[in-house]
PyMOL Python script that loads the backbone (N, CA, C, O; Angstrom):
from pymol import cmd

cmd.read_pdbstr("""\
ATOM      1  N   MET A   1     -85.823 170.616  10.200  1.00  0.00           N
ATOM      2  CA  MET A   1     -86.979 169.267  10.513  1.00  0.00           C
ATOM      3  C   MET A   1     -88.070 169.613   9.914  1.00  0.00           C
ATOM      4  O   MET A   1     -88.675 168.542   9.971  1.00  0.00           O
ATOM      5  N   ASP A   2     -88.867 170.439   9.299  1.00  0.00           N
ATOM      6  CA  ASP A   2     -90.011 170.217   8.303  1.00  0.00           C
ATOM      7  C   ASP A   2     -89.713 169.682   7.252  1.00  0.00           C
ATOM      8  O   ASP A   2     -90.616 169.150   6.605  1.00  0.00           O
ATOM      9  N   ASN A   3     -88.520 169.663   6.821  1.00  0.00           N
ATOM     10  CA  ASN A   3     -88.042 168.945   5.415  1.00  0.00           C
ATOM     11  C   ASN A   3     -88.419 167.445   5.726  1.00  0.00           C
ATOM     12  O   ASN A   3     -89.232 166.834   5.032  1.00  0.00           O
ATOM     13  N   LEU A   4     -87.842 166.948   6.703  1.00  0.00           N
ATOM     14  CA  LEU A   4     -88.066 165.619   7.155  1.00  0.00           C
ATOM     15  C   LEU A   4     -89.562 165.335   7.077  1.00  0.00           C
ATOM     16  O   LEU A   4     -90.016 164.538   6.256  1.00  0.00           O
ATOM     17  N   LEU A   5     -90.265 165.956   7.886  1.00  0.00           N
ATOM     18  CA  LEU A   5     -91.687 165.628   8.073  1.00  0.00           C
ATOM     19  C   LEU A   5     -92.423 165.677   6.716  1.00  0.00           C
ATOM     20  O   LEU A   5     -93.634 165.497   6.844  1.00  0.00           O
ATOM     21  N   THR A   6     -91.971 165.887   5.355  1.00  0.00           N
ATOM     22  CA  THR A   6     -92.387 165.317   4.559  1.00  0.00           C
ATOM     23  C   THR A   6     -92.412 163.939   4.096  1.00  0.00           C
ATOM     24  O   THR A   6     -93.301 163.542   3.344  1.00  0.00           O
ATOM     25  N   ARG A   7     -91.671 163.351   4.427  1.00  0.00           N
ATOM     26  CA  ARG A   7     -91.489 161.900   4.523  1.00  0.00           C
ATOM     27  C   ARG A   7     -92.405 160.983   5.154  1.00  0.00           C
ATOM     28  O   ARG A   7     -92.496 159.769   4.969  1.00  0.00           O
ATOM     29  N   ILE A   8     -93.230 161.903   6.107  1.00  0.00           N
ATOM     30  CA  ILE A   8     -94.579 161.199   6.605  1.00  0.00           C
ATOM     31  C   ILE A   8     -95.679 161.163   5.947  1.00  0.00           C
ATOM     32  O   ILE A   8     -95.881 162.276   5.463  1.00  0.00           O
ATOM     33  N   THR A   9     -96.465 160.455   5.700  1.00  0.00           N
ATOM     34  CA  THR A   9     -97.600 160.452   4.671  1.00  0.00           C
ATOM     35  C   THR A   9     -98.824 159.740   5.260  1.00  0.00           C
ATOM     36  O   THR A   9     -98.651 158.638   5.783  1.00  0.00           O
ATOM     37  N   ILE A  10    -100.046 160.284   5.215  1.00  0.00           N
ATOM     38  CA  ILE A  10    -101.247 159.818   5.947  1.00  0.00           C
ATOM     39  C   ILE A  10    -102.149 159.581   4.686  1.00  0.00           C
ATOM     40  O   ILE A  10    -102.511 160.470   3.914  1.00  0.00           O
ATOM     41  N   ASP A  11    -102.431 158.359   4.601  1.00  0.00           N
ATOM     42  CA  ASP A  11    -103.432 158.238   3.299  1.00  0.00           C
ATOM     43  C   ASP A  11    -104.302 157.157   3.913  1.00  0.00           C
ATOM     44  O   ASP A  11    -103.920 156.174   4.547  1.00  0.00           O
ATOM     45  N   PRO A  12    -105.789 157.589   3.549  1.00  0.00           N
ATOM     46  CA  PRO A  12    -106.797 156.444   4.355  1.00  0.00           C
ATOM     47  C   PRO A  12    -106.653 155.115   3.779  1.00  0.00           C
ATOM     48  O   PRO A  12    -106.876 154.129   4.481  1.00  0.00           O
ATOM     49  N   GLU A  13    -106.325 155.012   2.650  1.00  0.00           N
ATOM     50  CA  GLU A  13    -106.099 153.750   1.813  1.00  0.00           C
ATOM     51  C   GLU A  13    -104.657 152.796   2.140  1.00  0.00           C
ATOM     52  O   GLU A  13    -104.369 151.692   1.678  1.00  0.00           O
ATOM     53  N   ILE A  14    -103.823 153.729   3.188  1.00  0.00           N
ATOM     54  CA  ILE A  14    -102.738 152.956   3.371  1.00  0.00           C
ATOM     55  C   ILE A  14    -102.339 152.729   4.836  1.00  0.00           C
ATOM     56  O   ILE A  14    -101.885 153.641   5.525  1.00  0.00           O
ATOM     57  N   CYS A  15    -102.537 151.407   5.311  1.00  0.00           N
ATOM     58  CA  CYS A  15    -102.502 151.164   6.784  1.00  0.00           C
ATOM     59  C   CYS A  15    -103.572 151.946   7.653  1.00  0.00           C
ATOM     60  O   CYS A  15    -103.401 152.577   8.696  1.00  0.00           O
ATOM     61  N   HIS A  16    -104.657 151.734   6.962  1.00  0.00           N
ATOM     62  CA  HIS A  16    -105.919 152.452   7.907  1.00  0.00           C
ATOM     63  C   HIS A  16    -105.680 153.923   8.304  1.00  0.00           C
ATOM     64  O   HIS A  16    -106.375 154.454   9.170  1.00  0.00           O
ATOM     65  N   GLY A  17    -104.793 154.506   7.731  1.00  0.00           N
ATOM     66  CA  GLY A  17    -104.911 156.025   7.717  1.00  0.00           C
ATOM     67  C   GLY A  17    -103.852 156.454   8.456  1.00  0.00           C
ATOM     68  O   GLY A  17    -103.471 157.624   8.431  1.00  0.00           O
ATOM     69  N   LYS A  18    -103.122 155.221   9.404  1.00  0.00           N
ATOM     70  CA  LYS A  18    -102.068 155.627   9.878  1.00  0.00           C
ATOM     71  C   LYS A  18    -101.035 156.237   9.541  1.00  0.00           C
ATOM     72  O   LYS A  18    -100.759 155.968   8.372  1.00  0.00           O
ATOM     73  N   PRO A  19     -99.975 157.278  10.233  1.00  0.00           N
ATOM     74  CA  PRO A  19     -98.833 157.786   9.528  1.00  0.00           C
ATOM     75  C   PRO A  19     -98.040 156.686   8.855  1.00  0.00           C
ATOM     76  O   PRO A  19     -98.107 155.517   9.236  1.00  0.00           O
ATOM     77  N   THR A  20     -97.405 157.027   8.004  1.00  0.00           N
ATOM     78  CA  THR A  20     -96.409 155.944   7.182  1.00  0.00           C
ATOM     79  C   THR A  20     -95.344 156.634   6.912  1.00  0.00           C
ATOM     80  O   THR A  20     -95.341 157.857   7.052  1.00  0.00           O
ATOM     81  N   ILE A  21     -94.150 155.869   6.433  1.00  0.00           N
ATOM     82  CA  ILE A  21     -93.004 156.497   5.575  1.00  0.00           C
ATOM     83  C   ILE A  21     -93.239 156.349   4.123  1.00  0.00           C
ATOM     84  O   ILE A  21     -93.346 155.335   3.433  1.00  0.00           O
ATOM     85  N   ARG A  22     -93.304 157.869   3.764  1.00  0.00           N
ATOM     86  CA  ARG A  22     -93.166 158.081   2.361  1.00  0.00           C
ATOM     87  C   ARG A  22     -94.372 157.067   1.538  1.00  0.00           C
ATOM     88  O   ARG A  22     -94.047 156.511   0.489  1.00  0.00           O
ATOM     89  N   GLY A  23     -95.414 156.935   1.965  1.00  0.00           N
ATOM     90  CA  GLY A  23     -96.645 156.217   1.596  1.00  0.00           C
ATOM     91  C   GLY A  23     -96.395 154.927   1.666  1.00  0.00           C
ATOM     92  O   GLY A  23     -97.367 154.214   1.416  1.00  0.00           O
ATOM     93  N   LEU A  24     -95.183 154.273   1.984  1.00  0.00           N
ATOM     94  CA  LEU A  24     -94.865 152.821   1.783  1.00  0.00           C
ATOM     95  C   LEU A  24     -95.566 152.158   3.270  1.00  0.00           C
ATOM     96  O   LEU A  24     -95.526 152.813   4.311  1.00  0.00           O
ATOM     97  N   ARG A  25     -96.152 150.885   3.208  1.00  0.00           N
ATOM     98  CA  ARG A  25     -96.731 150.433   4.281  1.00  0.00           C
ATOM     99  C   ARG A  25     -95.733 150.191   5.648  1.00  0.00           C
ATOM    100  O   ARG A  25     -95.717 149.144   6.295  1.00  0.00           O
ATOM    101  N   TYR A  26     -95.018 151.232   5.896  1.00  0.00           N
ATOM    102  CA  TYR A  26     -94.383 151.438   7.125  1.00  0.00           C
ATOM    103  C   TYR A  26     -94.810 152.098   8.158  1.00  0.00           C
ATOM    104  O   TYR A  26     -94.269 153.172   8.421  1.00  0.00           O
ATOM    105  N   PRO A  27     -95.627 151.719   8.783  1.00  0.00           N
ATOM    106  CA  PRO A  27     -96.361 152.774  10.217  1.00  0.00           C
ATOM    107  C   PRO A  27     -95.096 153.400  10.654  1.00  0.00           C
ATOM    108  O   PRO A  27     -93.994 152.857  10.585  1.00  0.00           O
ATOM    109  N   VAL A  28     -95.356 154.662  11.139  1.00  0.00           N
ATOM    110  CA  VAL A  28     -94.501 155.356  12.024  1.00  0.00           C
ATOM    111  C   VAL A  28     -94.263 154.743  13.487  1.00  0.00           C
ATOM    112  O   VAL A  28     -93.203 154.589  14.094  1.00  0.00           O
ATOM    113  N   GLU A  29     -95.822 154.387  13.933  1.00  0.00           N
ATOM    114  CA  GLU A  29     -95.588 153.765  15.120  1.00  0.00           C
ATOM    115  C   GLU A  29     -94.910 152.311  15.251  1.00  0.00           C
ATOM    116  O   GLU A  29     -94.607 151.935  16.383  1.00  0.00           O
ATOM    117  N   ASN A  30     -94.686 151.574  14.278  1.00  0.00           N
ATOM    118  CA  ASN A  30     -93.790 150.361  14.357  1.00  0.00           C
ATOM    119  C   ASN A  30     -92.448 150.856  14.371  1.00  0.00           C
ATOM    120  O   ASN A  30     -91.783 150.415  15.308  1.00  0.00           O
ATOM    121  N   MET A  31     -91.633 151.947  13.309  1.00  0.00           N
ATOM    122  CA  MET A  31     -90.669 152.070  13.465  1.00  0.00           C
ATOM    123  C   MET A  31     -90.169 152.767  14.706  1.00  0.00           C
ATOM    124  O   MET A  31     -89.033 152.586  15.144  1.00  0.00           O
ATOM    125  N   LEU A  32     -91.044 153.558  15.249  1.00  0.00           N
ATOM    126  CA  LEU A  32     -90.578 154.212  16.669  1.00  0.00           C
ATOM    127  C   LEU A  32     -90.537 153.010  17.562  1.00  0.00           C
ATOM    128  O   LEU A  32     -89.557 152.855  18.291  1.00  0.00           O
ATOM    129  N   GLU A  33     -91.499 152.165  17.565  1.00  0.00           N
ATOM    130  CA  GLU A  33     -91.227 151.194  18.495  1.00  0.00           C
ATOM    131  C   GLU A  33     -90.011 150.191  18.639  1.00  0.00           C
ATOM    132  O   GLU A  33     -89.527 149.873  19.726  1.00  0.00           O
ATOM    133  N   LEU A  34     -89.536 149.689  17.293  1.00  0.00           N
ATOM    134  CA  LEU A  34     -88.239 149.146  17.099  1.00  0.00           C
ATOM    135  C   LEU A  34     -87.372 149.923  17.598  1.00  0.00           C
ATOM    136  O   LEU A  34     -86.599 149.475  18.445  1.00  0.00           O
ATOM    137  N   LEU A  35     -87.292 151.396  17.149  1.00  0.00           N
ATOM    138  CA  LEU A  35     -86.344 152.491  17.826  1.00  0.00           C
ATOM    139  C   LEU A  35     -85.739 152.412  19.443  1.00  0.00           C
ATOM    140  O   LEU A  35     -84.608 152.372  19.927  1.00  0.00           O
ATOM    141  N   ALA A  36     -87.354 152.413  20.085  1.00  0.00           N
ATOM    142  CA  ALA A  36     -87.395 152.215  21.345  1.00  0.00           C
ATOM    143  C   ALA A  36     -87.054 150.973  21.944  1.00  0.00           C
ATOM    144  O   ALA A  36     -86.707 150.969  23.125  1.00  0.00           O
ATOM    145  N   SER A  37     -87.100 150.046  21.369  1.00  0.00           N
ATOM    146  CA  SER A  37     -86.640 148.652  21.817  1.00  0.00           C
ATOM    147  C   SER A  37     -85.486 148.351  22.032  1.00  0.00           C
ATOM    148  O   SER A  37     -85.102 147.356  22.645  1.00  0.00           O
ATOM    149  N   GLY A  38     -84.432 149.700  21.247  1.00  0.00           N
ATOM    150  CA  GLY A  38     -82.951 149.133  21.285  1.00  0.00           C
ATOM    151  C   GLY A  38     -82.535 149.261  20.392  1.00  0.00           C
ATOM    152  O   GLY A  38     -81.347 149.582  20.381  1.00  0.00           O
ATOM    153  N   MET A  39     -83.270 149.085  19.071  1.00  0.00           N
ATOM    154  CA  MET A  39     -82.397 148.901  17.721  1.00  0.00           C
ATOM    155  C   MET A  39     -81.902 150.029  17.109  1.00  0.00           C
ATOM    156  O   MET A  39     -82.549 151.076  17.059  1.00  0.00           O
ATOM    157  N   THR A  40     -80.790 149.892  16.635  1.00  0.00           N
ATOM    158  CA  THR A  40     -79.968 151.157  16.263  1.00  0.00           C
ATOM    159  C   THR A  40     -80.774 151.401  14.820  1.00  0.00           C
ATOM    160  O   THR A  40     -81.412 150.454  14.360  1.00  0.00           O
ATOM    161  N   ILE A  41     -80.743 152.673  14.108  1.00  0.00           N
ATOM    162  CA  ILE A  41     -80.829 153.212  12.715  1.00  0.00           C
ATOM    163  C   ILE A  41     -80.079 152.135  11.914  1.00  0.00           C
ATOM    164  O   ILE A  41     -80.739 151.511  11.083  1.00  0.00           O
ATOM    165  N   ASP A  42     -78.948 151.882  12.047  1.00  0.00           N
ATOM    166  CA  ASP A  42     -77.927 150.860  11.148  1.00  0.00           C
ATOM    167  C   ASP A  42     -78.856 149.333  11.060  1.00  0.00           C
ATOM    168  O   ASP A  42     -79.143 148.792   9.992  1.00  0.00           O
ATOM    169  N   GLU A  43     -79.128 148.952  12.044  1.00  0.00           N
ATOM    170  CA  GLU A  43     -80.074 147.627  12.207  1.00  0.00           C
ATOM    171  C   GLU A  43     -80.991 147.590  11.724  1.00  0.00           C
ATOM    172  O   GLU A  43     -81.531 146.531  11.404  1.00  0.00           O
ATOM    173  N   LEU A  44     -81.594 149.029  11.455  1.00  0.00           N
ATOM    174  CA  LEU A  44     -83.187 149.121  10.989  1.00  0.00           C
ATOM    175  C   LEU A  44     -82.960 148.880   9.369  1.00  0.00           C
ATOM    176  O   LEU A  44     -83.544 148.055   8.667  1.00  0.00           O
ATOM    177  N   LEU A  45     -81.914 149.865   8.962  1.00  0.00           N
ATOM    178  CA  LEU A  45     -81.682 150.011   7.465  1.00  0.00           C
ATOM    179  C   LEU A  45     -81.269 148.653   6.969  1.00  0.00           C
ATOM    180  O   LEU A  45     -81.636 148.354   5.833  1.00  0.00           O
ATOM    181  N   ASN A  46     -80.365 147.553   7.846  1.00  0.00           N
ATOM    182  CA  ASN A  46     -80.367 146.365   7.485  1.00  0.00           C
ATOM    183  C   ASN A  46     -81.468 145.475   7.415  1.00  0.00           C
ATOM    184  O   ASN A  46     -81.263 144.441   6.779  1.00  0.00           O
ATOM    185  N   ASP A  47     -82.631 145.640   7.940  1.00  0.00           N
ATOM    186  CA  ASP A  47     -83.670 144.884   8.286  1.00  0.00           C
ATOM    187  C   ASP A  47     -84.558 145.497   6.972  1.00  0.00           C
ATOM    188  O   ASP A  47     -85.092 144.688   6.213  1.00  0.00           O
ATOM    189  N   TYR A  48     -84.682 146.831   6.753  1.00  0.00           N
ATOM    190  CA  TYR A  48     -85.781 147.347   5.803  1.00  0.00           C
ATOM    191  C   TYR A  48     -84.712 147.706   4.933  1.00  0.00           C
ATOM    192  O   TYR A  48     -84.108 148.624   5.488  1.00  0.00           O
ATOM    193  N   PRO A  49     -84.121 147.397   3.712  1.00  0.00           N
ATOM    194  CA  PRO A  49     -83.222 148.149   2.990  1.00  0.00           C
ATOM    195  C   PRO A  49     -84.003 149.120   1.803  1.00  0.00           C
ATOM    196  O   PRO A  49     -83.384 149.665   0.889  1.00  0.00           O
ATOM    197  N   ASP A  50     -85.396 149.218   1.991  1.00  0.00           N
ATOM    198  CA  ASP A  50     -85.619 150.032   1.105  1.00  0.00           C
ATOM    199  C   ASP A  50     -86.058 151.538   1.639  1.00  0.00           C
ATOM    200  O   ASP A  50     -86.534 152.489   1.018  1.00  0.00           O
ATOM    201  N   LEU A  51     -85.672 151.361   3.187  1.00  0.00           N
ATOM    202  CA  LEU A  51     -86.104 152.728   3.969  1.00  0.00           C
ATOM    203  C   LEU A  51     -84.628 153.540   4.161  1.00  0.00           C
ATOM    204  O   LEU A  51     -83.670 152.825   4.457  1.00  0.00           O
ATOM    205  N   GLU A  52     -84.470 154.516   4.059  1.00  0.00           N
ATOM    206  CA  GLU A  52     -83.255 155.406   4.409  1.00  0.00           C
ATOM    207  C   GLU A  52     -83.146 156.067   5.787  1.00  0.00           C
ATOM    208  O   GLU A  52     -84.109 156.061   6.554  1.00  0.00           O
ATOM    209  N   LYS A  53     -82.010 156.621   6.096  1.00  0.00           N
ATOM    210  CA  LYS A  53     -81.640 157.083   7.661  1.00  0.00           C
ATOM    211  C   LYS A  53     -82.685 158.195   7.639  1.00  0.00           C
ATOM    212  O   LYS A  53     -83.390 158.111   8.645  1.00  0.00           O
ATOM    213  N   GLU A  54     -82.983 159.065   6.955  1.00  0.00           N
ATOM    214  CA  GLU A  54     -83.881 160.225   6.650  1.00  0.00           C
ATOM    215  C   GLU A  54     -85.246 159.692   7.248  1.00  0.00           C
ATOM    216  O   GLU A  54     -85.933 160.428   7.956  1.00  0.00           O
ATOM    217  N   ASP A  55     -85.630 158.366   6.940  1.00  0.00           N
ATOM    218  CA  ASP A  55     -87.021 158.031   7.096  1.00  0.00           C
ATOM    219  C   ASP A  55     -87.054 157.973   8.844  1.00  0.00           C
ATOM    220  O   ASP A  55     -87.744 158.632   9.622  1.00  0.00           O
ATOM    221  N   PHE A  56     -86.178 157.072   9.074  1.00  0.00           N
ATOM    222  CA  PHE A  56     -86.108 157.219  10.737  1.00  0.00           C
ATOM    223  C   PHE A  56     -85.938 158.212  11.471  1.00  0.00           C
ATOM    224  O   PHE A  56     -86.541 158.269  12.543  1.00  0.00           O
ATOM    225  N   LEU A  57     -85.217 159.064  11.133  1.00  0.00           N
ATOM    226  CA  LEU A  57     -85.039 160.520  11.689  1.00  0.00           C
ATOM    227  C   LEU A  57     -86.339 161.355  11.550  1.00  0.00           C
ATOM    228  O   LEU A  57     -86.646 162.259  12.327  1.00  0.00           O
ATOM    229  N   ALA A  58     -86.977 161.010  10.615  1.00  0.00           N
ATOM    230  CA  ALA A  58     -88.261 161.665  10.326  1.00  0.00           C
ATOM    231  C   ALA A  58     -89.359 161.278  10.821  1.00  0.00           C
ATOM    232  O   ALA A  58     -90.336 162.026  10.789  1.00  0.00           O
ATOM    233  N   CYS A  59     -89.426 159.848  11.461  1.00  0.00           N
ATOM    234  CA  CYS A  59     -90.426 159.076  12.309  1.00  0.00           C
ATOM    235  C   CYS A  59     -89.960 159.919  13.851  1.00  0.00           C
ATOM    236  O   CYS A  59     -90.852 160.270  14.624  1.00  0.00           O
ATOM    237  N   LEU A  60     -88.782 160.130  14.109  1.00  0.00           N
ATOM    238  CA  LEU A  60     -88.579 160.925  15.476  1.00  0.00           C
ATOM    239  C   LEU A  60     -88.882 162.453  15.502  1.00  0.00           C
ATOM    240  O   LEU A  60     -88.997 163.137  16.519  1.00  0.00           O
ATOM    241  N   ALA A  61     -88.985 162.849  14.278  1.00  0.00           N
ATOM    242  CA  ALA A  61     -89.345 164.417  14.191  1.00  0.00           C
ATOM    243  C   ALA A  61     -90.794 164.526  14.543  1.00  0.00           C
ATOM    244  O   ALA A  61     -91.348 165.340  15.282  1.00  0.00           O
ATOM    245  N   TYR A  62     -91.262 163.585  13.896  1.00  0.00           N
ATOM    246  CA  TYR A  62     -92.826 163.339  13.988  1.00  0.00           C
ATOM    247  C   TYR A  62     -93.396 162.978  15.597  1.00  0.00           C
ATOM    248  O   TYR A  62     -94.281 163.433  16.321  1.00  0.00           O
ATOM    249  N   ALA A  63     -92.745 162.297  15.667  1.00  0.00           N
ATOM    250  CA  ALA A  63     -93.160 161.930  17.557  1.00  0.00           C
ATOM    251  C   ALA A  63     -92.718 163.086  18.153  1.00  0.00           C
ATOM    252  O   ALA A  63     -93.293 163.300  19.220  1.00  0.00           O
ATOM    253  N   SER A  64     -91.925 163.881  17.852  1.00  0.00           N
ATOM    254  CA  SER A  64     -91.400 165.237  18.648  1.00  0.00           C
ATOM    255  C   SER A  64     -92.326 166.175  18.489  1.00  0.00           C
ATOM    256  O   SER A  64     -92.520 166.945  19.429  1.00  0.00           O
ATOM    257  N   LYS A  65     -93.184 166.329  17.128  1.00  0.00           N
ATOM    258  CA  LYS A  65     -93.975 167.092  17.052  1.00  0.00           C
ATOM    259  C   LYS A  65     -95.374 166.747  17.854  1.00  0.00           C
ATOM    260  O   LYS A  65     -96.124 167.618  18.295  1.00  0.00           O
ATOM    261  N   LEU A  66     -95.537 165.707  17.937  1.00  0.00           N
ATOM    262  CA  LEU A  66     -96.800 165.151  18.387  1.00  0.00           C
ATOM    263  C   LEU A  66     -96.662 165.348  20.304  1.00  0.00           C
ATOM    264  O   LEU A  66     -97.676 165.438  20.996  1.00  0.00           O
ATOM    265  N   VAL A  67     -95.489 165.378  20.795  1.00  0.00           N
ATOM    266  CA  VAL A  67     -95.824 165.534  22.161  1.00  0.00           C
ATOM    267  C   VAL A  67     -95.315 167.075  22.622  1.00  0.00           C
ATOM    268  O   VAL A  67     -95.175 167.424  23.794  1.00  0.00           O
ATOM    269  N   HIS A  68     -95.101 167.815  21.583  1.00  0.00           N
ATOM    270  CA  HIS A  68     -94.868 169.291  21.895  1.00  0.00           C
ATOM    271  C   HIS A  68     -96.023 169.778  22.332  1.00  0.00           C
ATOM    272  O   HIS A  68     -96.931 169.914  21.512  1.00  0.00           O
ATOM    273  N   VAL A  69     -96.234 170.147  23.739  1.00  0.00           N
ATOM    274  CA  VAL A  69     -97.608 170.663  24.000  1.00  0.00           C
ATOM    275  C   VAL A  69     -97.173 171.701  24.970  1.00  0.00           C
ATOM    276  O   VAL A  69     -95.969 171.714  25.227  1.00  0.00           O
ATOM    277  N   LYS A  70     -97.906 172.540  25.531  1.00  0.00           N
ATOM    278  CA  LYS A  70     -97.978 173.452  26.349  1.00  0.00           C
ATOM    279  C   LYS A  70     -97.962 173.152  27.826  1.00  0.00           C
ATOM    280  O   LYS A  70     -97.284 173.878  28.552  1.00  0.00           O
ATOM    281  N   SER A  71     -98.746 172.003  28.412  1.00  0.00           N
ATOM    282  CA  SER A  71     -99.157 171.861  29.286  1.00  0.00           C
ATOM    283  C   SER A  71     -99.605 170.522  29.277  1.00  0.00           C
ATOM    284  O   SER A  71    -100.230 170.145  28.286  1.00  0.00           O
ATOM    285  N   ILE A  72     -99.366 169.626  30.339  1.00  0.00           N
ATOM    286  CA  ILE A  72     -99.458 168.005  30.414  1.00  0.00           C
ATOM    287  C   ILE A  72    -100.243 168.052  31.784  1.00  0.00           C
ATOM    288  O   ILE A  72     -99.830 168.586  32.813  1.00  0.00           O
ATOM    289  N   TYR A  73    -101.779 167.218  31.572  1.00  0.00           N
ATOM    290  CA  TYR A  73    -102.435 167.357  32.863  1.00  0.00           C
ATOM    291  C   TYR A  73    -102.697 165.828  33.253  1.00  0.00           C
ATOM    292  O   TYR A  73    -102.891 164.984  32.378  1.00  0.00           O
ATOM    293  N   LYS A  74    -102.693 165.537  34.541  1.00  0.00           N
ATOM    294  CA  LYS A  74    -102.579 164.292  35.092  1.00  0.00           C
ATOM    295  C   LYS A  74    -104.278 163.639  34.789  1.00  0.00           C
ATOM    296  O   LYS A  74    -105.152 164.335  35.308  1.00  0.00           O
ATOM    297  N   ILE A  75    -104.716 162.551  34.109  1.00  0.00           N
ATOM    298  CA  ILE A  75    -105.928 162.417  34.150  1.00  0.00           C
ATOM    299  C   ILE A  75    -106.252 161.383  35.423  1.00  0.00           C
ATOM    300  O   ILE A  75    -105.482 160.494  35.789  1.00  0.00           O
ATOM    301  N   ALA A  76    -107.474 161.665  35.988  1.00  0.00           N
ATOM    302  CA  ALA A  76    -108.043 161.086  36.994  1.00  0.00           C
ATOM    303  C   ALA A  76    -108.320 159.571  36.915  1.00  0.00           C
ATOM    304  O   ALA A  76    -109.219 159.338  36.107  1.00  0.00           O
ATOM    305  N   SER A  77    -107.874 158.597  37.444  1.00  0.00           N
ATOM    306  CA  SER A  77    -108.045 157.440  37.302  1.00  0.00           C
ATOM    307  C   SER A  77    -109.051 156.732  38.111  1.00  0.00           C
ATOM    308  O   SER A  77    -109.226 155.523  37.959  1.00  0.00           O
TER     309      SER A  77
END
""", "prot")
cmd.dss("prot")
cmd.show_as("cartoon", "prot")
cmd.util.cbc("prot")
cmd.orient("prot")
């Protein structure tokens, strides 16, 4: 998984510093939204031919790392 994470880059000059795929202007959050909407990796590869399957797996690995916490607390509303 750590090897996949090298595909995720953060540069203040690209997409306002949001995590992107390989320094390209593809924010991780957008790719995750597309995956969550039900699009398959194969469909995304057709729509974004300059990306690779490993790029989408890297987005999932990155999201997994972000939610890996020891405890979750409910915030009072």
